[in-house]
SEMIKOL-26571 format. One record per residue (C-alpha): residue number from 0; y, z, x. Coordinates in steps of 0.2 Angstrom, whole numbers. Each point is the difference from the previous one (the first is absolute). Layout:
  num     c2     c3     c1
  NUM      Y      Z      X
...
// end
This chain:
  num     c2     c3     c1
    0   -177   -282    669
    1      6      7     16
    2     -6     19      3
    3     14     11      6
    4      2     18      6
    5     15      6     -9
    6      9     16      7
    7      9      8    -15
    8     18      7      0
    9     11      8    -13
   10      7    -13    -12
   11     15      1    -12
   12     19      0      0
   13     14     10     -8
   14     16     -9     -4
   15     16     11     -4
   16     17     -7     -7
   17     15     11     -4
   18     14     -4    -12
   19      8    -11     14
   20     -7     -8     16
   21    -16     -9      4
   22    -18      5     -3
   23     -9      8     14
   24    -19     -2      2
   25    -11     11     10
   26    -18     -3      3
   27    -14     13      0
   28     -1     -2     19
   29     19      3      1
   30      6    -18      2
   31     18     -3     -7
   32      8    -15     -7
   33     17     -2     -8
   34      0    -12    -15
   35     15    -11     -3
   36      6     -4    -18
   37     13    -14      2
   38     -5    -18      1
   39     10     -3     16
   40     -4     16      9
   41    -11     -1     16
   42    -16      9     -1
   43    -15      2    -11
   44      0      0    -19
   45    -15      4    -10
   46     -6    -18     -1
   47      2     -1     19
   48    -11     15      2
   49    -13     -8    -11
   50      0    -16     10
   51      1     10     16
   52    -15     10     -5
   53    -10    -16     -3
   54      6     -8     16
   55     -4     15     11
   56    -17      3     -8
   57     -5    -19      3
   58      6      0     18
   59    -10     16      4
   60    -15     -7    -10
   61      2    -16     10
   62     -2      9     17
   63    -15     10     -7
   64     -8    -17     -6
   65      2     -7     17
   66     -8     15      8
   67    -14      0    -12
   68     -3    -19      4
   69     -1      4     18
   70     16    -10      4
   71     13     12      2
   72      3     -3     18
   73      6    -18     -5
   74     13      7    -12
   75     18     -1      5
   76      8      4    -17
   77     -2      1    -19
   78     16     -3     -9
   79      1      1    -19
   80     15     -5    -11
   81     -1      6    -18
   82     12     -6    -14
   83     -3     -1    -19
   84      6     -7    -17
   85      7     11    -13
   86     -4     -2    -18
   87     13     -8    -10
   88     -5      8    -16
   89     -8     16     -6
   90     -1     16     11
   91      8     -1     17
   92    -14     -4     12
   93     -6    -11     14
   94    -11    -14     -7
   95     -5     -8     16
   96     -1      6     18
   97      2    -14     13
   98     -8      4     17
   99      2    -10     16
  100    -14      6     12
  101      2     -5     18
  102    -13      4     14
  103      6     -4     18
  104    -13     -1     14
  105    -14    -11      6
  106     -8     -4    -17
  107     -5    -15     -9
  108      5     -3    -18
  109    -17      7     -7
  110      2     16     10
  111     18      2     -6
  112     -6     -2    -18
  113    -14     13      3
  114     12     13      6
  115     12     -3    -14
  116    -14      1    -14
  117     -8     15      7
  118     18      8      2
  119      3     -3    -18
  120    -17      6     -5
  121      2     17      9
  122     19      3     -3
  123      2     15    -12
  124     17     -6     -6
  125     -6    -18     -4
  126    -15      7     -9
  127     10     13    -10
  128     13    -14     -5
  129    -14    -11     -6
  130     -8     14    -11
  131     14      6    -11
  132     -3     19      3
  133      4     13    -13
  134     16     10      2
  135     -2     18     -5
  136     18      6     -4
  137      1     19     -1
  138     17      7     -7
  139      4     16      9
// end
């Protein structure tokens, strides 16, 4: 396993939705996202945000992996595309995440695989999605 120095930052988000309009999400670090509700509206819906979180975590982790392997200077780009399959029955959920992980730069296939595997190993979002974490719901 790759050893990392991790700098912590506040984590969490608040979503607010009135009787009409769209949900607004604010992160603990004051980032803002407006969430769309219609299937044909441009923008992020909740599933897009989940897929985006995985994609963003994996590209960041890919760059970290290349750095830890001492080959960052050869990296041009890490590009991750995430989609998924929804369950046809039972509770609404994603049953499979489909991840296309592309590493651009002067690497052979083995180095690209190493970067991708280390990235998946250190990505907080992929590790969380694999682990079925508990959700503690408090009614206020």
